[in-house]
VOROVEX-352287 format. One record per atom (N, C-alpha, C): residue in three letters; x, y, z. Coordinates in steps of 0.2 Angstrom, whole numbers, plus 2048, in hexadecimal, padded with zeros to 3 digits. Example, Ala and Ser with C-alpha at 12.3 -4.5 7.8 and 13.67 -1.06 7.14 Angstrom:
REM residues 2
ala8427E4827 ala83E7EA827 ala8427F0827 ser8407F5823 ser8447FB824 ser840800827 
REM end
This chain:
REM residues 322
met6A7162211 met6A5168215 met6A416621C asp6A116021D asp6A015E224 asp6A615D228 asp6AB15A224 asp6B2159227 asp6B5160228 leu6B4165224 leu6B716B224 leu6B516F22B phe6AE16F22B phe6AB172231 phe6AD16F238 ser6AE168238 ser6B016523E ser6B716623F thr6BC16723A thr6C316823B thr6C317023E leu6BF17423C leu6C017B23E leu6BD17C245 gly6B9177247 gly6B617824E gly6AF17C24D val6AC17C248 val6A5180247 val6A017B249 his69C17D24E his696179251 his69017C24F phe68B17824D phe68417B24B phe67F178250 asp67A17C250 asp67317A253 asp66F17824E thr66D17124E thr66A16F248 thr66216D24A ser66016F250 ser65916D252 ser65417024E glu65517624A glu650178246 glu65317A23F thr65717523D thr65A177236 thr655177230 pro65517C22C pro65017C227 pro652177222 ser64D17521E ser64E170218 ser652173213 glu65516F20F glu659172209 glu654176204 ile65717C202 ile6531801FE ile6571811F7 ala6541801F2 ala6571811EB ala65E17E1EB glu65F1781EE glu6651741EE glu66A1771F2 ile66817C1F7 ile66D17F1FB ile66C17C202 arg671179205 arg67017520B arg672179211 cys66E179217 cys66F17C21D cys672177222 tyr67817A225 tyr67B17622A tyr679177231 gly67517C232 gly67217E238 gly67418523A val673187240 val67418E243 val67B18D247 ile680191245 ile686191248 ile686192250 arg68818D253 arg68818E25B arg68F19025D ser69418E25A ser69B19025C ser69F190256 leu6A5194256 leu6A9194250 leu6B0197252 pro6B519624E pro6BB199250 pro6BC1A124E lys6C11A4251 lys6C11AB251 lys6C21AD249 phe6C61AA246 phe6C81AC23F phe6C11AC23A met6BD1A823C met6B61A8238 met6B21AE23A glu6B31B0240 glu6AF1B6242 glu6B31BC23F asp6B91BC23E asp6BD1C123A asp6BB1C1233 met6B91BC230 met6B61BB229 met6AF1BE229 gly6AC1BF22E gly6A51C122E gly69F1BC230 ala6A11B6232 ala69C1B2235 ala69B1B323D lys6961B123F lys6941B2246 lys68F1AD249 lys68F1AC250 lys68A1A8253 lys6831AA251 gly67F1A5250 gly6781A624F gly6761A7248 gln67B1A6243 gln67A1A623C gln67819F239 phe67419F235 phe673199231 phe67819922C leu67B19322B leu681192226 leu67E18D221 trp67F18F21B trp67C18B215 trp682189210 val68118420C val686183207 val683181201 ser6851841FB ser6821831F5 ser68817F1F1 gln6871781F1 gln68D1741EF gln68E1751E7 ser6941721E5 ser6961731DE ser6911701DA ser68F1731D4 ser68A1701D0 ser68B1721C9 trp68816F1C4 trp6881711BD trp6851771BB met68117A1C0 met67E1801BF met6811861C3 glu68218C1C0 glu6851911C3 glu6801931C9 phe6831961CF phe67F1981D4 phe67D19F1D2 ser6771A01D0 ser6751A71CD ser66F1AA1D1 arg66D1B01CE arg6681B41D2 arg6621B01D3 asn6601AB1CE asn65A1A71CE asn65A1A31D4 glu66019F1D5 glu66119A1DA glu66019E1E1 leu6631A41E1 leu6631A81E7 leu65C1AA1E9 glu6591AD1E4 glu6521AF1E5 glu64D1A91E7 ala64E1A31E5 ala64A19E1E7 ala64C19C1EE trp65219D1F0 trp65419C1F7 trp6511A11FC leu6511A71FA leu64E1AD1FE leu6471AC1FF val6431A91FB val63C1A81FC val63A1A4202 asp63E19F203 asp63D19A209 asp64219B20E ala6471A020E ala64B1A1213 ala6481A321A pro64A19F220 pro6471A1226 pro64A1A8228 thr6461AB22D thr6491B2230 thr64F1B1233 gly6541B5232 gly65A1B5236 gly6601B7232 asp6661B6234 asp66C1B7231 asp66F1B122D his6711B2227 his6731AC223 his67A1AD220 ile67E1A721F ile6841A721A ile6821A1216 ile6831A320F ile68319D20A ile68A19D207 ile68D197208 ile694196205 ile6931921FE val6951961F9 val6941931F2 val69A1901F0 glu69A1891EF glu6A11861EE glu6A31871E7 ser69E1881E2 ser6A01881DB ser6A318E1D8 gln6A31941DC gln6A519A1D9 gln6AA19E1DD asn6AF1A11DA asn6B41A51DE asn6B11AB1E1 asp6AD1AF1DD asp6AA1B51DF asp6A21B51DE val69F1B61E3 val6971B61E2 val6951BD1E3 glu6941C01DD glu6921C71DD glu68B1C71D9 ile6861C71DE ile67F1C71DB ile67B1CC1DF asn6771D01DB asn6731D61DE asn66D1D21E1 tyr66B1D31E7 tyr6651D01EA tyr6621D41F0 gln65C1D31F1 gln6591D71F7 gln6561D21FB cys6581D2202 cys6551CD206 cys64E1CF209 pro64A1CB20A pro6431CC20D pro6441CF214 ser63F1D2217 ser6401D521E ser6421CF223 gly6461D1227 gly6481CC22C gly64E1C722A val6501C7224 val6551C3222 val65B1C721F thr6611C5222 thr6681C821F thr66C1C221D leu6701C3218 leu6741BE214 leu67A1C0212 glu67F1BC213 glu6861BD210 glu6881B720C leu68B1B8206 leu68D1B3201 leu6941B2201 trp6961AC202 trp69E1AB202 trp69F1A61FC gly6A41A81F8 gly6A61A41F3 gly6AC1A01F4 arg6AF19D1EF arg6B51991F0 arg6BB19C1F3 lys6BC1A21F3 lys6C11A61F6 lys6C11A51FD lys6BB1A6200 lys6BA1A6207 lys6BA19E209 leu6B819A205 leu6B8193207 leu6C0191207 ala6C4193202 ala6CB192202 ala6CE194209 leu6CC19A20B leu6CF19C212 leu6CD197217 leu6C7195217 leu6C519021D leu6C918A21C ile6CA187216 ile6CE181215 ile6D5183218 gly6D8189216 gly6DF18B218 gly6DF18B21F tyr6DA18E223 tyr6DB18F22A tyr6DA18822D ser6D618322A ser6D517D22D ser6DC17922D val6E017A228 val6E7177228 val6EB17A22D leu6EB18122D leu6F0184232 leu6EE183239 glu6E818323B glu6E6182242 glu6E717B244 asn6E817623F asn6E916F241 asn6F016D23E asn6F517123F asn6FB17123B asn70016C23E asp6FF16523C asp70416023E asp70515C238 leu70B158238 leu70D155232 leu708150230 gln70514C235 gln700147233 gln6FB14A22F asp6F814F231 asp6F215222D asp6F5154226 leu6FB157225 leu6FD15921F leu6FF15221A lys70114D21E lys70214721A lys6FC144218 glu6F714421C glu6F014221A glu6ED146214 ile6EE14C214 ile6EC15020E ile6F014E208 lys6F614D208 lys6FA14B203 lys6F8145200 glu6F6140204 glu6F4139202 glu6ED13A1FF ile6E913E201 ile6E313F1FE ile6E31421F7 glu6E81471F6 glu6E914A1F0 glu6EC1441EB gln6F11401EE gln6F413B1E9 gln6EE1361E7 asn6EA1341EC asn6E512F1EA asn6E01321E5 his6DF1391E5 his6DB13C1E1 his6DE13C1DA ser6E413D1D9 ser6E813D1D3 ser6E71361D0 glu6E81311D4 glu6E812A1D2 glu6E11281CF leu6DC12B1D3 leu6D512A1D0 leu6D412D1CA glu6D71331C9 glu6D61361C2 glu6D91321BD ile6DF12F1BE ile6E312B1B9 ile6DE1251B8 glu6DC1221BD glu6D711C1BC glu6D111D1B8 his6CE1231B9 his6C81261B6 his6CA1261AE lys6D01291AC lys6D11291A5 lys6D21231A2 glu6D611E1A6 glu6D71181A3 glu6D11131A2 ser6CC1141A6 ser6C61101A6 ser6C01131A4 leu6C11191A0 leu6BB11D19E leu6B611919A phe6B9116195 phe6B5112190 phe6B110D194 gln6B4109199 gln6B010419C gln6AB1071A1 arg6AD10D1A4 arg6A81101A9 arg6A21121A5 ile6A311519F ile69D11719B ile699111199 lys69C10B197 lys699105195 lys69510219B asn6971021A1 asn6940FF1A7 asn68F1031AA his68F10A1A9 his68B10F1AD his68410F1A9 lys67F1101AD lys6781101AB lys6761171A9 asn67711C1AE asn6741231AE asn67A1271AD leu67C1291A7 leu68112E1A6 leu67F1351A5 cys68213A1A8 cys6811411A7 cys6871451A7 leu6891481A2 leu68F14C1A1 leu68E1521A5 lys6941551A8 lys69415B1AB lys6951611A6 ser6911661A6 ser69116B1A2 ser6961711A5 his69A1731A1 his69F1791A3 his69D17F1A0 ile69617F19D ile694185199 ile69018A19E asn69119019D asn68D1961A1 asn68819819B pro68219719C pro67D199197 pro67D1A0196 arg67F1A419B arg67F1AC19A arg6841AE194 asp6891AA194 asp68E1AC18F asp68B1AB188 ser6871A5187 ser6841A4180 ser67F1A917F leu67B1AB184 leu6761B1183 leu6791B7182 asp67F1B9185 asp6821BF184 asp6841C017D ser6871BA17A ser6891BB173 ser6831BC16E leu67D1BB171 leu6771BD16D leu6741C416F gly6771C7174 gly6741CD176 gly66E1CD17A ile66D1C717D ile6661C6181 ile6681C3188 ser66D1C518B ser66F1C2191 ser66A1C2197 gln6641C6197 gln65F1C519C gln65A1C119B ile65A1BD195 ile6541B8194 ile6551B3198 pro64F1B119B pro64F1AB1A0 pro6501A419C cys6531A01A0 cys65519919D cys6511941A1 gln64F18E19D gln64D1881A1 gln6521831A0 pro6541801A6 pro65917A1A6 pro6551741A3 ile65917119F ile65616A19C ile65C16619B leu65B160199 leu66015B197 leu65F159190 leu66515918D leu665156186 leu66814F186 glu66414B182 glu666144182 glu66B14317C leu67114117D leu676140178 leu678139178 cys67D137174 cys67E130173 cys68612F173 phe68912A177 phe68F128177 phe68F122172 trp69512116E trp69611B16B trp69D11816D leu69C113170 leu6A210F173 leu6A510B16D val6AA10C16A val6AD109164 val6B4105166 lys6B40FF164 lys6BA0FB165 lys6BC0F815E gly6C20F815C gly6C50F6156 gly6CC0F6155 asn6CF0F514F asn6D60F614E asn6D80FB14A leu6DE0FE14B leu6E1103147 leu6E70FF143 val6E710013D val6EC0FC139 val6F1101136 gly6F7100138 gly6FD105136 gly701102130 pro707105130 pro70C10312B pro70E0FC12B glu70F0F8126 glu7110F1126 glu70C0ED129 asn7050EF129 asn7000EB12C asn7000EA134 ser7040EF137 ser7040EF13E ser6FD0F0141 ile6FB0ED146 ile6F40EE149 ile6F40F0150 glu6F00F4152 glu6EF0F7159 glu6E70F615B glu6E60F3160 glu6DF0F3163 glu6DD0F9166 arg6D80FC165 arg6D6103168 arg6CF10316A gln6CE10816E gln6C710A170 gln6C611116F trp6C011316D trp6BE11A16C trp6B711C16F ile6B7122172 ile6B0124174 ile6AE12A170 ile6A912916C ile6A612E167 ile6A013016A leu69F13716A leu69913A16C leu69513D166 glu68F13A166 glu68A13D160 glu685142163 asp686148161 asp68214E163 asp67D15015D asn67714E15D asn67314F158 asn670156159 phe67115915E phe66E16015F phe67316515C ser67916415D ser67E168159 ser681165153 gln67E15F151 gln68015C14B gln68715B14A glu68A158150 glu691157150 glu69314F153 ile69814C150 ile69A146152 ile6A2147154 thr6A314615A thr6AA14815D thr6AD142161 leu6B4141161 leu6B713D164 leu6B914016B gln6B713C171 gln6B813E177 gln6BD13A17B glu6C113E17F glu6C613B183 glu6C613D18B asn6C414318C asn6C4146193 asn6BD148194 leu6B9145199 leu6B214619A leu6B11471A2 asp6AD14B1A3 asp6AB14C1AA asp6A314A1AB phe6A21461B0 phe69B1441B1 phe6991471B8 ile6921481B9 ile68F14A1BF ile68C1431C2 ser68D1421C8 ser68A13C1CC ser68313C1CC ser6801411CD ser6781411CD ser6751451C8 thr6711421C4 thr66E1451BE thr66814A1C0 pro6681501BE pro6631551C0 pro65C1531BE asn6571541C2 asn6501521C0 asn64D1581BC leu64F1571B5 leu64D15C1B0 leu6491581AA pro64515C1A6 pro6431591A0 pro64815719B ile647152197 ile64C150193 ile64A15118B met64E154188 met64D155180 met65115017C ile64D14C178 ile64F147174 ile64E14816D ile653146169 ile652146161 ile65213F15F pro64D13C15D pro64D13515A pro651135153 val656131153 val65A13114D val65B12A14A glu65B129144 glu65B123140 glu66212213D lys66411C13C lys66B11B139 lys67111E13C ser67111F143 ser676121146 ser67D11D146 ala67C116146 ala681112146 ala68511313F glu68111313A glu684114133 glu68811B133 lys685120136 lys688127136 lys68F126139 ile68F12313F ile695122143 ile69A11E13F gln69811913C gln69D115137 gln6A0119132 asn69C11D12F asn69E121129 asn6A312712C asn6A3128132 asn6A812E135 asn6AE12B138 leu6AE124139 leu6B412113D leu6BB12313A asn6BC124133 asn6C2125131 asn6C412D133 asn6BF131132 asn6C1138134 asn6C213913B leu6BF135140 leu6C0135147 leu6C613214A cys6C712C147 cys6CC12714A cys6D2126147 asp6D3127140 asp6D912613C asp6DE12B13F glu6E512913F glu6EA12D142 glu6F012D13E arg6F313313D arg6FA13413A arg6FF13413F arg70413013F arg709130144 arg710131141 his714135145 his71B136143 his71F130145 glu72212D140 glu726127142 glu72D12813F ser732126144 ser739127142 ser73B12213C ile73F125138 ile742121132 ile749122132 ser74D11D130 ser75411D130 ser75711912A thr75A11C125 thr75D118120 thr765117121 ser76811B125 ser76F11B127 ser77011F12D glu77611F12F glu778123135 glu77712A133 leu77812C12D leu77813312B leu771135129 asn76D131127 asn766132124 asn76112F129 ser75D13412D ser758132131 ser753138131 gly74D136134 gly74813B134 gly741138136 lys73C13C135 lys73513A137 lys73013A131 leu72C135131 leu72713412B leu72013412E leu71C13712B leu71513712D leu71213012A arg70F12C12E arg70C12612C arg70512512E trp70012312A trp6F912212C trp6F811B130 trp6F411C135 trp6F1116139 trp6E9117137 lys6E6112134 lys6DF113132 lys6DB10D135 val6D510F136 val6D010B13A val6CE105135 asp6CF0FF138 asp6CC0F9134 asp6C50F8136 lys6C10FA131 lys6B90FA132 lys6B70F3133 lys6BA0EE131 lys6B70E7132 lys6B80E5139 ser6BD0E813D ser6BE0E6144 ser6BA0EA149 ile6B60EF146 ile6B20F414A ile6AC0F014E glu6AC0F1154 glu6A60F0158 glu6A40F615C ser69D0F815C ser69B0FE15F ser6950FD163 met694101168 met68E10116D met68C10816F pro68510916E pro683110170 pro681110177 lys68211617A lys680117181 lys67D11E182 lys67711F184 lys674126185 lys67812A18B val67813018A val67B13418F val67813B18E leu67713E194 leu673144195 leu67814A196 val677150194 val67B156195 val67615C197 pro67715F19D pro67316419F pro67416A19A ser66E16D199 ser66E173194 ser668177195 trp66717C191 trp662181193 trp65E18318D ala65718418E ala653186188 ala65118D18A phe650191185 phe64E198186 phe64A19A17F ile6461A0180 ile6431A317B ile6461A9178 ser6491A9172 ser64C1AF16F ser6461B416D pro6461BA16E pro6411BF16C pro6411BF164 ile6461BD161 ile6471BD159 ile6451B6156 asp6491B1159 asp6491AB156 asp6451A6159 gly6411A715F gly63D1A3162 gly64119E166 lys63E198167 lys64119316C lys648191169 lys64D19016E lys65418E16D lys65618A172 ile65C187171 ile65F183176 ile667185177 ile66918617D ile67018617E ile67317F180 asn67717D17B asn67A17617C asn67F176182 gly67E173187 gly68217318D gly68916F18C leu68A16C186 leu690169184 leu69516E182 asn69317217D asn69717717A asn69517E17A gly68F18017D gly68D18717E gly68A189177 lys689185172 lys68618816C lys67F18816D val67C18E16A val67518F169 val67218B163 val66E186165 val66B18215F val66418215F glu66117F15A glu65A17F158 glu65617B15E tyr65017D160 tyr64C17A165 tyr649174161 lys64B16E161 lys64816915D lys649162161 gly64415E15F gly644157163 gly63E157167 glu63E15216B glu63815116F glu63A152177 leu63615617A leu637157181 leu634152186 lys63814D189 lys63514818D lys63414B194 gly631146198 gly63014819F gly6361491A4 ile63514A1AA ile63B14B1AE ile63F1451AF his6461461AF his64A1401B0 his64913D1B7 
REM end
């Protein structure tokens, strides 16, 4: 965002910039801006704020928390994480506000390219995109090692808690953000195939004792900064034994292999590749996932699992803030 505003030629008066409110950052009061931003509704003298991409949806709760401490004046909040920001709100006396979602942010980015339209800029953009793709490939290739070496792991939740509450018919119930502590198992070993062929393999297994699920993971999104929230933990015994007993279900593979007995007779055959349990080495790693606790008017305390959106029992021990 800093680079974007600089490219657009937006200048701010930062002499009395308010502190961050509810994780919404103020860039300052707009001192000068290009005409196309004026056409979009911005103007000199407005406070410009940005709510950056987050695991939590920008909701009425976040907006109301901001409105409590917002200084008197005109304001724009750019919400990076949502296309349309349709929230009913009422500003206090002396405060006016306009919410810009990703559609208007995309216009700003588009204008920044058009206003600085030379081949070198476009070449740099292309190089950035290419580097980003290469980083994604590197991330996939080294995910096992990254999990092994990282101390504080927190998965990104793609769940909207309101969807889970809507399914229960209680969409207006307030939720308390929490973190659930789950466990990665980093497993190394051999797959043994036909004619005793051997492949060395690595698997990432996620043990979720809240949903009572053990799953094989390949694509994972992490957040760089773990939220400061209470942590819910379920103490579990004999986890290693449980993982060992589920290895065949999770890791064995049936593969199509070509067979040919003559030029006229050929086809494919399903062949098993099975885990050699004697070769297995495993290592547990704690991981957190943002989730929500709420009180159902019928069933009492419940949890919305931020990993899969399931409503599960409120169980375990709630620890202090991370």
